[in-house]
N, C-alpha and C positions, 0 to 999 in steps of 0.2 A: 491641354498641351499647347494649343495655339496662344493661350493667354500669356504663356511665359515669354513669347516673342513679340508681344505687343510693344509699341513704342515706349510706353510708360512702365513696362514691367522691368524687374531688376536686371535681367540678363542684357537686354539692349542698352539699358542705361549704363551698366558696367562697361560694356564694349565701347560705348561712346566716350566714357570718361577716360578709358585707357588710350583711345585714339587721340583725344584732346591732349593728354599728357605727352604722347609721342610727338605730335605735331608741334606743340610749344617747345619741347626740348630741341627739336631739329631747327626751329626758327631761331631759338636762342643761340645755338652753336653757329648758325649761318651768320647772324648779326655780330658775333664775336670775332669773326675772321679778321677784320681790320685791327684788332687788338685794342686800339684806343676807344672803341665803342663798347667794350665789355660792360662798363658801368651803366650805360644807357640801356643795353640789352638786359641787364639785371633788373633795371627799373621797369622795363616792358614786361618781363617775365613775372615779376611780383604783382604788377597791375592785373595781368591776366589770371594769376593765381587767386587774387582777391575776388575777381568776377566769378571764377569757377566755384569758389566757396560760398558766394552770396546767392542763395536760391531765388532771391527776388530780382536779381539783375540778369536780364536776358541779352546783354550785350554780347556780340560775337567775340570769342576769345582772341581771334587774330586781330580784330579791330581794337580790342583792349590792349594787346601787346604793342601794336603800332602807336596807340595813343600814349602809353607809358614811355615808349622809346623816344617818341618825338618830344614829349614834354620834358623829359630828363636829359635830352641830348646836350644842350648847352651847359647847364649848371653841373650836371652829373659828370659829364665827360671831363670838364675842367677840374672839379674837386676830386674825382676818382683818380685822374691822372696825377694830381699833386700828391695824394696819399700813396699812390703806387710808387712814385719816385722816392718818397720817404721810406717805404717798405724796402725797396731795392738798396737804398743807402744803408738802412739798418742791417740788412742781410750782409752786405759787403763789410761793414764795420764789425758785425758780429763774427763773421768768418775770420777776419784778420785778428780780432781779439782772441778768438779760440786758438788760432795758430800760435799766437804770442803767449798763450798759457792761461788766459782767462777762463773761468768756468762758463760752460754753455748755459747754465741756469741763471747767470747774470745777464745773458744776452737774449735768449729766446723769448722771455716774457715781453720785452719791448716790441719785438717783431710780431708776436702774437696779438698784442693789443692793437698795433697798427693795422694788421690784417682784419681783425674784427671790426675796427672802426671803418675800414674800407667797405665791408659788407653792409654796414648800417646806412651809408650814404644813399645808395639808390633805393633802399627799402623805405627810408623815411621820406625821401622826396616823392616817391611814387604814391605814398599814402596821403601826404599833406600838400606837397608843392610848396617851395619856399625859395628864398634868395640864396645866393652863394654864402653870405655871411650867416644866415639863419641855419642853414643845413649843418655847418661846422659846429655851431653853438649847440644846436639841439641834439646832435649825435654824441657830443661830449656829455650832455645831460643824460642821455640814455645809458651810456657806459657807466656813469657814476651812480645812477639811481636804480638801474636794472641790469647789473653786471651779469647775472646768471642768464637772463634772457638774451642779452647781447652776445655773450660767449657761446651760448647754444646755437644761435643763428650762424655765427662765424664758423664754428666747428662743423656745423651741418653742411654748409656750402663749400668749404675749402678743405677741411681736414682729411676726409677719406681720400680725395684725389691726391693731395700732397703726400700723405703717408704711403699710399701704394706706389706712387711714382718714384719716391725716394727710397723706400725700404725694399720693394720687390717689384721691379719693372715687369717681370714676367706676369705676375698677377694683375698688374695695372693693364697690360695689353690684353690679358684674358677677359678682363671686365669691360673691354671696349664697347660691346653691345649695350651695356648698362649706361655708360657715359653718353653714348650716342642717342639712345632711345628714351630714357626716362629719368636718369638720376637728377639732373639739374632742375627740371620742372617739378619733380617730386620734392626736392629739397626746398624749393621756394614755397610749395604748398604747406609744408611743415613749418617753414619760417613764418608764414602768415598766421598760422595757429599759435606759434610761440609769442609773436609780437602783438597779438590781438588785445590781450589784457593791458599791457603798458600803453598801447596807442589809445585804447578806450579811456584810460585814466587821464591821459593828456587832453583828450577831447572834452571830458567832463570838467576838468580843471579850467580849460579855456572858456567853456560855456558859463561856468560859475563866476569868472572874473571879467566877462565882457557883456 
């Protein structure tokens, strides 16, 4: 019986993993409060998710979060802000176009692509680190060559929140404990798994050509 509660046994490890997910989620939300830091907070959260999934990396998850946040603050904040502006303009133009009689299916795809691209920016930068120009170029590459992976990441991070907030605000509010405690950190853990193969292919290609 005592063996079940040893440090290395499944139950304590599960409890610690759940606690890590909650702590990271709360840190992410805290660092998102200034709004313009959301991109850098996503980079920090993805960096911590990568460390959590890497059994050979014993880096503190909070240290990993701060490392990713700090590394991505300049490049990610600027690039994420620019794409956010594009998304807002696309939404405004889309709403006006729909009001004037255009089909929503002519408008929504462009907004969705911009939103997915926005999700890729902090994830790519936290994995590789790159310049402002490189991150825009490489995220376009990801969208073109790995559209299903890219869309899955974007949908995972933003779609449930947007759908519940727009379609049923009551359900959105009822799910507040999920948003606060574990949703975003869990989403980035799954995003790490989704992008693992595309990123490994990029790494292998780089090693072959250099």
